[in-house]
C-alpha positions in Angstrom: 57.2 117.0 70.3 61.0 117.4 70.8 62.1 117.0 74.4 64.4 119.5 76.1 68.0 118.2 76.0 69.5 117.4 79.4 72.8 119.3 78.4 71.9 122.9 77.7 73.0 124.3 74.3 75.7 126.5 75.8 79.3 126.5 74.6 82.1 127.8 76.8 85.5 129.0 75.7 88.2 130.4 78.1 91.0 132.8 77.2 93.0 134.2 80.2 95.9 136.5 80.4 97.0 139.7 78.7 97.7 138.3 75.2 95.2 138.5 72.4 93.7 135.2 71.2 95.6 134.0 68.1 93.7 134.4 64.8 93.8 130.7 64.3 91.9 130.1 67.5 89.4 132.8 66.7 88.7 131.0 63.4 88.1 127.8 65.3 85.6 129.7 67.5 83.8 131.0 64.5 83.5 127.5 63.2 81.8 126.3 66.4 79.2 129.2 66.0 78.6 128.4 62.3 77.9 124.7 62.9 75.7 125.3 66.1 73.0 127.8 65.3 70.7 128.6 68.2 73.3 127.9 70.8 74.6 130.4 73.4 78.3 131.2 73.2 80.4 132.5 76.1 84.0 133.6 76.0 85.3 133.8 79.6 88.2 136.1 80.3 89.8 137.8 83.3 87.1 140.6 82.9 83.9 138.5 83.3 84.8 135.6 85.7 81.8 134.1 87.6 81.8 133.4 91.3 83.8 130.2 92.0 83.6 127.6 94.8 87.4 127.1 94.5 88.2 130.8 94.1 91.2 130.3 96.5 92.6 127.5 94.4 92.1 129.7 91.2 94.0 132.5 92.8 96.7 130.1 94.2 97.7 128.3 91.0 100.1 130.2 88.8 99.8 129.1 85.2 96.8 130.1 83.0 96.4 126.4 82.1 95.8 125.5 85.7 93.5 128.5 86.2 91.6 127.4 83.1 91.3 123.8 84.5 89.8 125.2 87.7 87.4 127.5 85.8 86.1 125.0 83.3 84.9 122.6 86.1 83.1 125.5 87.8 81.5 126.7 84.6 80.1 123.3 83.7 78.9 122.6 87.3 77.2 126.1 87.5 75.8 126.5 84.0 76.1 123.2 82.3 76.7 123.0 78.5 79.8 122.1 76.5 83.3 123.3 77.2 86.0 123.1 74.5 89.6 124.3 74.4 90.3 127.1 72.0 92.6 124.8 70.0 89.7 122.4 69.3 88.4 122.7 65.7 84.7 121.9 65.0 84.2 119.5 62.1 80.4 119.0 62.4 77.6 119.6 64.8 78.2 117.7 68.0 74.5 117.5 69.2 74.3 113.8 68.3 77.1 113.1 70.9 75.2 115.0 73.6 71.5 114.1 73.1 70.0 112.2 76.0 73.2 112.3 78.0 73.8 113.9 81.5 77.6 114.1 81.2 79.9 113.4 78.2 83.6 112.9 78.5 85.8 111.6 75.6 88.7 109.3 76.5 92.0 109.1 74.8 94.1 106.3 73.5 96.2 105.9 76.5 94.5 107.9 79.2 91.0 107.8 80.6 90.2 111.5 80.0 91.3 114.6 78.2 89.6 117.8 79.5 89.7 119.7 76.2 86.0 118.6 75.4 83.5 118.1 78.2 79.8 118.5 78.6 77.2 118.1 81.3 73.9 119.3 82.7 74.0 122.0 85.5 74.8 120.7 89.0 76.4 117.4 87.7 77.5 115.1 90.5 80.8 114.1 88.8 81.9 117.8 88.5 80.7 118.5 92.0 83.0 115.7 93.2 85.9 117.1 91.2 85.4 120.6 92.6 85.2 119.2 96.2 88.3 117.1 95.9 90.5 119.6 94.2 91.8 121.6 97.2 93.3 118.6 98.9 94.8 117.3 95.7 96.4 120.7 94.8 97.8 120.9 98.4 99.3 117.4 98.0 100.9 118.1 94.7 102.2 121.7 94.6 104.9 121.0 92.1 103.0 118.7 89.7 102.4 119.6 86.1 99.0 121.1 85.1 97.5 117.8 83.8 98.2 116.0 87.1 97.5 118.9 89.5 94.3 120.3 88.1 93.6 118.6 84.8 92.7 115.3 83.2 94.9 113.1 85.4 93.2 114.5 88.5 89.7 114.3 87.0 90.2 110.7 85.8 90.4 109.5 89.4 86.6 109.8 89.9 85.3 108.3 86.6 84.4 104.9 88.0 82.2 106.4 90.7 79.6 107.6 88.2 78.2 104.9 85.9 76.0 107.4 84.1 78.9 109.1 82.4 79.0 108.8 78.7 82.6 108.1 77.7 83.2 108.8 74.0 85.7 106.9 71.9 88.8 109.0 71.2 88.4 109.3 67.4 85.2 111.2 67.8 86.9 114.4 69.0 90.6 113.4 69.2 91.3 111.9 65.8 95.1 112.2 66.3 97.6 112.6 69.1 101.0 114.3 69.0 102.5 110.9 69.8 100.6 108.9 67.1 102.7 109.9 64.2 100.8 108.1 61.5 97.5 109.7 62.4 99.1 113.1 62.8 100.8 112.8 59.3 97.5 111.8 57.8 95.8 114.8 59.3 98.6 117.0 57.9 98.1 115.5 54.4 94.3 115.2 54.1 92.8 117.1 57.0 89.3 116.3 58.2 88.6 114.2 55.1 90.8 111.5 56.5 88.6 111.2 59.6 85.0 111.2 58.4 83.6 109.9 61.8 85.2 112.7 63.8 83.1 115.6 65.1 86.0 117.8 66.3 89.8 117.8 66.2 92.0 118.8 69.1 95.2 120.3 67.7 97.3 119.9 70.9 98.8 123.4 71.3 99.5 122.5 75.0 99.7 125.9 76.7 100.5 124.0 80.0 103.8 122.9 78.5 106.8 125.1 79.5 108.6 125.5 76.2 112.2 126.5 76.1 114.1 127.5 73.1 116.1 124.5 71.9 119.8 125.3 72.1 122.1 122.7 70.7 124.8 121.9 73.3 128.5 122.9 72.7 129.5 119.7 74.5 129.4 116.2 73.3 126.7 114.3 75.3 128.3 111.3 76.9 127.0 108.2 78.6 127.5 106.4 81.8 129.9 103.7 80.6 131.4 102.3 83.8 130.1 99.5 86.0 130.1 99.2 89.7 128.2 96.8 92.0 129.1 98.5 95.3 129.1 102.3 95.6 129.8 104.9 98.4 128.5 108.4 97.7 130.1 111.1 99.7 128.2 114.3 100.3 128.9 117.3 102.5 126.5 117.1 105.4 127.5 118.1 109.0 127.0 114.5 110.1 130.5 113.9 108.7 132.0 116.0 111.4 134.7 113.9 113.0 134.5 111.2 110.4 137.8 109.5 109.5 137.9 109.9 105.7 140.9 107.5 105.6 138.3 104.7 105.9 137.4 105.5 102.3 141.0 105.0 101.2 141.0 101.6 102.9 137.9 100.3 101.0 138.6 97.5 98.5 138.9 98.2 94.8 135.5 96.5 94.3 133.9 99.5 95.9 133.5 102.7 93.8 133.7 106.0 95.7 131.7 108.9 94.2 132.4 112.3 95.6 129.7 115.0 95.1 130.8 118.6 94.5 133.4 119.8 97.1 133.3 116.6 99.0 136.3 115.6 97.0 138.4 118.1 99.0 137.9 115.9 102.1 138.1 112.5 100.6 141.5 110.9 100.0 139.8 108.6 97.5 137.5 109.6 94.6 137.0 107.1 91.9 134.2 109.3 90.4 133.3 113.0 90.8 129.8 114.3 90.0 127.9 117.5 89.9 124.7 118.8 88.3 125.3 122.4 89.6 128.6 123.4 87.8 129.0 126.8 89.3 132.3 128.7 89.3 133.9 127.0 92.3 133.0 123.6 90.9 134.3 124.5 87.5 137.7 125.1 89.2 137.5 121.6 90.5 136.6 120.3 87.0 139.7 122.1 85.5 142.1 121.0 88.3 141.4 117.4 88.1 142.7 114.7 90.4 144.6 112.0 88.6 142.7 108.7 88.4 139.3 110.3 89.0 136.5 110.1 86.4 134.6 113.4 86.1 130.8 113.5 85.3 128.7 116.6 85.1 124.9 116.8 84.3 124.4 120.2 82.7 121.8 122.3 80.8 122.2 122.6 77.1 123.5 126.1 77.2 126.4 125.3 79.5 129.6 126.7 78.2 128.0 129.2 75.9 128.6 133.0 76.2 124.8 133.3 76.1 124.1 130.8 78.9 121.2 131.7 81.2 123.4 131.6 84.3 126.5 133.8 84.2 128.6 131.1 85.9 127.9 128.8 83.0 129.5 131.2 80.4 133.2 130.3 81.0 133.7 127.6 78.4 133.8 123.9 78.7 136.3 122.2 81.1 138.0 119.3 79.3 138.1 115.6 80.2 134.6 115.7 81.6 131.8 113.3 80.6 128.8 115.6 80.1 125.3 114.3 80.6 122.0 115.9 79.9 120.3 117.5 83.0 116.6 117.0 83.0 114.9 119.9 84.9 111.5 119.5 86.5 108.9 121.7 88.1 109.8 121.2 91.8 112.1 123.2 94.1 115.6 123.6 92.7 114.1 122.5 89.3 113.8 119.0 90.8 112.4 116.1 88.7 111.2 113.2 90.7 112.3 109.6 90.1 115.3 107.9 88.5 116.7 108.5 85.1 116.8 105.4 83.0 118.7 107.0 80.1 122.5 106.4 80.2 123.1 110.0 79.0 120.7 111.9 81.4 120.2 112.7 85.1 117.1 114.1 86.7 117.7 117.5 88.4 117.1 118.7 92.0 120.3 118.1 93.9 123.8 116.8 93.1 123.6 114.1 95.7 120.3 112.9 94.3 121.9 113.0 90.8 124.8 110.9 92.2 122.4 108.2 93.4 121.0 108.1 89.8 124.6 107.8 88.5 125.2 104.8 90.8 122.0 103.3 89.5 123.0 103.7 85.9 126.4 102.2 86.8 124.5 99.0 87.8 125.0 99.3 91.6 123.3 96.8 93.9 124.6 98.2 97.2 124.9 102.0 97.8 126.0 103.8 100.9 125.2 107.5 101.4 127.6 109.6 103.6 126.9 113.2 104.6 123.3 113.1 103.3 121.5 114.9 106.0 118.6 116.7 104.2 118.8 119.6 106.6 119.2 123.3 106.0 122.5 123.7 107.9 126.1 124.6 107.1 127.8 122.0 104.9 131.3 120.6 104.7 133.5 122.9 102.6 137.2 123.4 102.4 138.0 121.0 105.3 135.8 122.8 107.8 132.2 123.8 108.4 131.7 127.3 107.1 128.8 128.6 109.2 128.6 131.8 107.1 127.5 129.7 104.1 124.1 128.2 104.4 123.1 125.4 102.1 120.6 126.0 99.4 117.0 124.9 100.0 117.1 121.2 101.0 113.7 120.7 102.4 112.7 118.9 99.2 115.4 116.2 99.5 113.4 113.7 101.6 110.6 113.7 99.1 113.1 113.7 96.2 114.9 110.6 97.4 111.6 109.0 98.4 110.6 109.2 94.8 113.3 106.7 93.9 112.5 103.9 96.4 109.8 102.1 94.4 112.1 101.7 91.4 115.1 100.8 93.5 113.1 98.2 95.4 111.8 96.7 92.1 115.4 96.4 90.8 116.8 95.0 94.0 119.1 98.0 94.7 119.8 98.4 98.4 120.7 101.8 99.8 121.9 102.6 103.4 122.0 106.1 104.7 125.1 106.5 106.9 123.5 109.1 109.2 121.1 107.8 111.8 119.6 111.3 112.3 119.2 112.1 108.6 115.9 113.7 107.5 116.1 111.4 104.5 114.3 108.5 106.1 113.2 106.5 103.1 116.4 104.3 103.3 117.5 102.3 106.4 119.8 104.5 108.5 122.9 103.7 110.6 126.2 105.2 111.6 128.8 105.7 108.8 130.9 102.8 110.2 128.0 100.4 110.2 127.0 101.4 106.7 130.5 100.8 105.4 130.7 97.5 107.2 127.4 96.5 105.6 129.1 96.7 102.2 131.4 93.9 103.0 128.9 91.6 104.6 127.9 88.4 102.9 124.9 88.4 100.6 121.8 88.6 102.7 118.7 86.4 102.0 116.5 87.8 99.2 113.1 89.1 100.0 110.2 89.8 97.6 107.9 92.5 98.9 104.4 92.6 97.6 101.8 95.4 98.2 104.5 98.1 98.4 102.3 101.2 99.2 105.0 103.9 98.7 103.9 106.6 96.4 105.7 109.7 97.7 102.5 111.5 98.5 100.8 109.6 101.3 102.5 110.1 104.6 101.1 107.0 106.2 102.0 104.6 103.4 105.4 106.1 103.0 106.0 105.8 106.8 105.0 102.2 106.7 107.3 101.3 103.8 110.2 103.2 105.4 109.7 101.2 108.5 109.5 97.9 106.6 112.8 98.6 104.8 114.4 99.4 108.2 112.9 96.3 109.8 114.1 94.0 107.0 117.6 95.6 107.1 117.7 95.2 110.9 116.8 91.5 110.4 119.6 91.1 108.0 117.4 90.7 104.9 117.5 92.5 101.6 114.7 93.5 99.3 115.6 91.8 96.0 112.3 92.7 94.3 109.2 94.7 95.1 105.9 95.2 93.5 103.5 98.1 94.1 100.1 98.2 95.7 97.6 96.8 93.2 100.0 94.6 91.3 98.5 91.3 92.6 95.0 92.5 91.7 95.3 91.9 88.0 98.4 89.6 87.7 98.1 86.0 86.8 99.3 83.2 89.2 102.0 82.2 86.7 103.4 85.7 86.3 103.5 86.2 90.1 105.4 82.9 90.5 108.0 84.0 88.1 109.0 86.7 90.7 109.9 83.9 93.1 113.1 83.0 91.3 116.1 83.3 93.7 113.8 84.5 96.4 114.2 83.2 100.0 111.1 84.9 101.5 108.0 86.6 100.2 106.7 89.3 102.5 103.2 90.7 101.9 102.5 94.1 103.5 98.8 93.6 104.4 98.3 97.2 105.7 94.6 98.2 105.2 94.2 96.2 102.0 92.4 93.0 103.0 88.8 94.0 103.7 85.3 93.5 102.3 86.5 90.7 100.0 87.5 93.2 97.4 89.8 92.4 94.5 92.9 93.4 96.3 92.0 91.3 99.4 91.5 88.3 97.2 94.7 89.0 95.2 96.9 89.2 98.3 95.2 86.2 100.1 96.3 83.8 97.4 100.0 84.7 97.6 100.8 82.3 100.5 99.5 79.3 98.4 101.4 80.4 95.3 104.6 80.7 97.4 104.0 77.3 98.9 103.6 75.7 95.5 107.0 77.2 94.5 108.7 76.0 97.7 109.3 79.6 99.0 108.5 80.7 102.5 106.0 83.5 102.9 104.8 86.0 105.6 101.8 88.2 105.8 102.5 91.1 108.1 101.1 94.5 109.1 97.6 93.4 108.2 94.1 94.4 109.3 91.3 92.0 108.3 87.7 93.1 108.1 84.5 91.8 106.4 86.1 89.0 104.4 84.5 85.7 103.4 85.6 82.5 105.2 86.9 81.3 101.8 89.3 84.3 101.6 90.4 84.0 105.2 91.1 80.3 104.9 93.5 80.9 102.1 95.6 82.9 104.5 96.5 79.6 106.2 98.9 78.9 103.4 101.3 81.7 104.7 104.1 80.4 106.9 103.7 83.3 109.3 101.0 85.9 109.9 101.3 89.1 112.0 98.1 91.2 112.2 97.9 94.8 113.5 95.1 94.4 116.0 93.4 91.9 118.3 90.1 92.0 116.3 91.9 90.7 113.2 93.6 88.1 115.3 90.2 86.9 116.6 88.7 86.9 113.0 91.4 84.5 111.9 91.1 82.4 115.0 87.4 81.8 114.2 88.4 80.1 111.0 91.3 78.2 112.5 94.1 80.3 111.2 96.8 81.3 113.7 98.2 84.8 113.7 100.5 86.8 116.0 99.9 90.4 117.1 102.3 93.2 116.1 101.2 96.9 115.7 101.2 99.0 112.6 104.7 99.3 111.2 104.6 103.1 111.6 105.2 102.5 115.3 108.6 100.9 114.5 110.4 104.1 113.7 108.2 107.0 114.9 108.0 107.5 118.6 109.0 111.0 119.6 106.8 113.3 121.6 106.3 116.6 119.8 106.2 120.1 121.4 102.7 121.5 122.0 101.3 123.5 119.1 98.8 126.3 118.8 95.6 125.0 117.0 93.5 122.1 115.8 94.4 120.4 112.5 91.7 118.7 110.5 92.7 115.7 108.4 90.9 114.0 105.6 89.5 110.5 105.0 89.8 107.8 102.4 86.0 108.3 102.0 85.3 111.4 99.9 82.0 112.2 101.6 83.6 112.2 105.0 86.5 114.4 103.7 83.9 116.9 102.6 82.3 117.0 106.1 85.8 117.4 107.6 86.5 120.3 105.3 83.2 121.9 106.3 84.1 121.5 109.9 87.5 123.2 109.3 85.8 126.2 107.6 83.2 126.6 110.3 85.7 126.5 113.2 88.5 128.3 111.4 90.7 125.3 111.9 93.5 124.2 109.5 92.5 121.5 106.9 95.2 119.4 105.3 95.0 116.1 103.6 97.1 113.1 104.8 98.8 113.7 101.4 100.2 117.1 102.6 102.9 118.5 102.5 104.7 116.8 99.6 108.1 116.9 101.2 108.9 115.2 104.5 108.0 118.1 106.7 105.1 116.2 108.3 106.7 116.1 111.8 107.4 119.9 111.8 103.9 120.6 110.4 102.0 118.5 112.9 104.1 119.9 115.7 102.5 123.3 115.0 99.1 121.9 116.0 98.1 120.7 119.4 95.2 118.5 118.3 93.7 116.7 115.3 90.4 115.5 113.9 90.8 112.9 111.1 89.4 110.0 109.2 92.8 108.4 108.5 94.1 105.4 110.3 97.7 106.5 109.7 97.0 109.9 111.2 95.7 108.2 114.3 98.9 106.2 114.5 101.0 109.3 114.1 99.0 111.1 116.9 99.5 108.1 119.2 103.2 108.0 118.4 103.7 111.6 119.2 101.2 112.2 122.0 98.9 114.5 119.9 95.3 114.5 121.2 92.9 113.5 118.5 89.3 112.6 117.6 88.7 110.2 114.7 85.8 109.3 112.4 85.3 106.0 110.6 87.5 104.9 107.7 86.7 102.3 105.0 87.1 99.4 107.5 87.1 99.0 111.3 90.8 99.5 111.5 90.6 102.7 113.6 88.2 101.2 116.1 90.3 98.0 116.4 93.4 100.1 117.1 91.7 102.2 119.7 90.4 99.2 121.4 93.9 97.7 121.6 95.3 100.9 123.0 92.6 102.2 125.3 90.2 99.4 125.6 87.4 101.6 124.2 86.5 103.7 121.2 85.6 107.0 123.0 87.8 109.0 120.6 86.0 107.6 117.5 83.1 109.9 116.7 80.0 109.2 114.6 80.1 111.4 111.5 77.0 113.3 112.7 78.9 114.6 115.7 81.2 116.7 113.5 78.4 119.3 113.1 78.6 120.2 116.8 82.2 119.6 117.5 83.9 122.6 119.1 87.1 121.2 120.7 89.4 118.2 121.0 89.8 117.0 124.6 93.4 116.6 125.8 94.7 113.1 126.7 93.9 112.1 130.3 96.6 110.6 132.5 95.0 107.2 132.0 95.1 107.6 128.3 98.8 108.7 128.3 99.6 105.7 130.4 97.8 103.4 128.0 99.6 104.9 125.0 103.0 104.4 126.7 102.2 100.8 127.7 101.1 100.1 124.1 104.3 101.5 122.7 106.5 99.6 125.1 104.8 96.4 124.2 105.2 97.3 120.5 109.0 97.3 121.0 108.9 93.6 122.2 106.5 92.6 119.4 108.7 94.1 116.7 111.7 92.4 118.1 109.8 89.1 118.0 108.7 89.9 114.4 112.3 90.4 113.3 113.3 87.0 114.8 110.4 85.2 113.2 111.3 86.6 109.7 114.9 85.6 110.3 113.8 82.1 111.2 111.8 81.7 108.0 115.0 81.9 105.9 
């Protein structure tokens, strides 16, 4: 007797939008029906959509590709069966791939998952997790491409949690990829006959890709062909009010001055001029060139054509300009995160951001930013501030610049922001005079930073790394190299020791990484010993320790200096004979302002997905705002939190933020005891740490008592002294 298959014999196709399905895709659909007799077939369109758990996300996302991503997860969770994209051709019956399995997901050659072919039984736990986690992920990544925001990159995050998943080899349904030219050519020549083991073939139409008509440029694409080790980039922010621009003329010839857009009208010196927004006023500057200045412009392909998309780009090509390709992205102002590594291209988003990339491509090791405020206020034009002209949207600049810091740190490029009040906080900030003086200072000791947790999307991690950069700069140290969180997990001792060349100090950012004897904890614990073997001083700072074996803890003794974030961690080390000093979480180094009182309760998330789900339920029941620690993507966190007068969260860094800014909160457990340890240090108790079960009956967040406020202020005052001591100890090590 044949048993009933776990995965029901249902095949789902999706076709959204007003356009008719192409005949080619209809032929593929007919092929699936011919090779699967007895199956049910559903074509889901705008006219027959089922109820969805994430209906709000479906309505929120704009592209049909993203809507399809949301819908396919819901269909499989609700009905079970097999989902395939309409551009997947059936080669033979796929039942042998599904028999006896609960959930089937094919992987690709260089990615864990492609969501064009997926199958599961109804109510599958993996798809339930994807559906539950999607809202926070979409909120945290509003400008990401479809694969990252709602598609396979998002779904791949949860694969390791579910060992029952059947992961198919790529060739079974993806016999070729667009990037694997040989396989693609073989398919074009021989078709399915060249891939006898394949059950299906995905033809990679890629509806999520925004295709533009390719217009050959009128201009000759140039390259960044000049070198500069020290660079000053001059913008137009109001912070330059009263600045003596003659200081730029007095800089030595070894310093290159880059003027951005109209900033050249103020500066008596401009070695290089740059724009990636060549509007009509800027084209006048390009045509009336200053002698001795090299002009660069990153422009779209249609620039200079009579048919250019923007009317201001239709006035021909100014001469004696080095034109570079402008790489547009999906963010505000067509921004594209990160640095360009191509000598002929600049990522879009803002001309100041592009100028930083230009300096990077010139080989700069020291960069000063002047007039980079990141605020939506009047900018410097024509020698005065024109209050009638508001700047374009600049709220994306903090995030945009933050997207470069990991690469800049890795390459040993130092950047100073010459505005101590700038919203662009990812670089150490100072006055313009201090920043310019820094250029001429003797070479600072070289620091290697390990466990760099910056990722541009996690407020807490970004705040910590911003503070670490500022602290090292204040200590007169420079980040010569940096490696990201997770690097030490899988890297050999020998490879790590190659990073120590020309390094004076290794700094390990412990953060919340050293707990439960996990792979990251063990990887970081060994760094002190490796540095000692190489004759390099090392420091473990900003660390919380929890549930590690004595063997792991004893390894930490090899560090020359240890500073932990809480007294509990200090006691844990003392019990195995390892000495450590106490210094709070680095986020307290730079964030300490009291915010105005807001209007409602904000619910945060947790690193633990089940607790995040309970927090989401609480927000829905109480009509409170739920936002992940990963939201919003730009650096509007202070303004956003200021609109709320209390918080409930499972994030350690959220708790630090609340303490820094006097926002009443309640917390639930994280993946270690770090929240409890912090609260004990601040208040001497954990009364604001709730058991998870208490969320079901929670109706309000109590305000801080006078005793609690006094305890917070005492803790923060003590932190100032501890950070001063930390700077001194790091200086002494080198």
